[in-house]
N, C-alpha and C positions, 0 to 999 in steps of 0.2 A: 504494499500500499504506499502510496506517495501523496504528499500534500500539494495543494495548489499553490504555486509560488509566483505565477505570472498571470495577470488578468488582461485579456485582449478586449473584453467587453466594457468594463467599467472604466470611465475616464479618470485621469489623475485628479481632477478637480473634485470629483465625487468621493473618490477614495480618501483624499486629504480630509474631507469633512467627516467621513464615516469612521476612519481609523481611531481617532482619539477616544471616542466613546466606548468602543469595544475594548481597546487596550486598557482603559481605566479600570474596567471590571475583570477583564481576562488578559493579563499582561502577555501571556504566551499564546494568544490567539493567532491562528494561521491567517494572516492578512496578506493577500497577494500584492505584488507590485504591479501597478498599472503601466502599460507600455505606450499608451496614447493619451493625448490631451485634446480637448475640444476648444480650449480658449474661452469657454463660457463658465464664469464662476457660479458656484452654488448661490442661489437666491434665497433670502430670508424675508418673511413678511408675516402678515396677519391673516387669520382664517377669513376675514371679511373680504379679502382680495381674491378668493378662489374663483368666483364666476368670471371676473374680469381677466384673470390670468389665463384661465382655460379658453375663453373667447379669443384672447390675443394669440395664444399659441395655435389654436385651430385655424384662425384667419391667416397666420403666417406660414402654416405648414399644410400643404395640400395632401400630403401623405404622412403616414406614421401613426403611432398609437401612444396615448398617454394613460397613465394610471394614477388615480387618487387612492392612496393608502391611508385608511382611516378606520376607526371603530365607530365613527358617527354615521348617520344616515345621509348620504349625498346622492342625488340623482345622477345616473349615468347619462352619457351623451354619445352621439356617434363618435367613434374612435377614442372614447374615454371610458376606460374600465374603472370601477370602484371596487376595491378589495380590502379585506382585512390584512394585517401583516402576515398572518399565517397562510392565507390563500395566495399571496404574492410570491411566496418562496419558489425559486426555480424559474420564474418568468423574467422577461425582458421587455422594457418599454423605452421609447425615445425620450419621453418626459415622465418623471415620477414626481408627484406632489404629495408630501407627507403632511397630513392634517393632524395637528396636536400630537406629535410623536411622543411626548411625555405621557400621554394617555394610553400608550401601548402597554404600560405596566412598569413595574419596578423590578429590581434585582437582575439576575443574570438573564432571565427570560425576556424582560423588557428591553434590556440592552441588546440582546441578540436580535429581537424583532426589529428594533430600530436600524441596526447595522444591515440586516438582510433587506429591509425595505429600501433603505438608501441605495444599496448596491444593485438594485433592479434597473437603475437608470443607465441607458447607453449613450445618451447625449446630454441631458440636462436634469438637474435636481432642484426642486423648490421645497423649502421647509416652512410651513405655516403654523404659527402658534396663536392661541386665543388671546384676546385682549384688544385694547384700543389701537 
């Protein structure tokens, strides 16, 4: 058995945002090294921005699939999946939007769910938190 050491799917920008959280809880976690960058930084914002963000992305991308990873009830749209962190495992999306990632839970399970959800993005990651 061999561990994954190189990631061709997850861009460097996403991995740089995902790695500190998993390493804080699991210092020996097998975090692969990303070999490609998109030049698009991870975006952070508020949950209230979700509809505008998805509309902007859909309008600017004639193809591709987005995923909103959340425990909340969010209506799906054409080319936008809405999944829990558990159901997103193993899948890939051009855009991943995490809605209230702290709500995914605490402890090791919550940290792993956040890491896995973040690393589903092949192009762009957006993290939205509650609040004004």
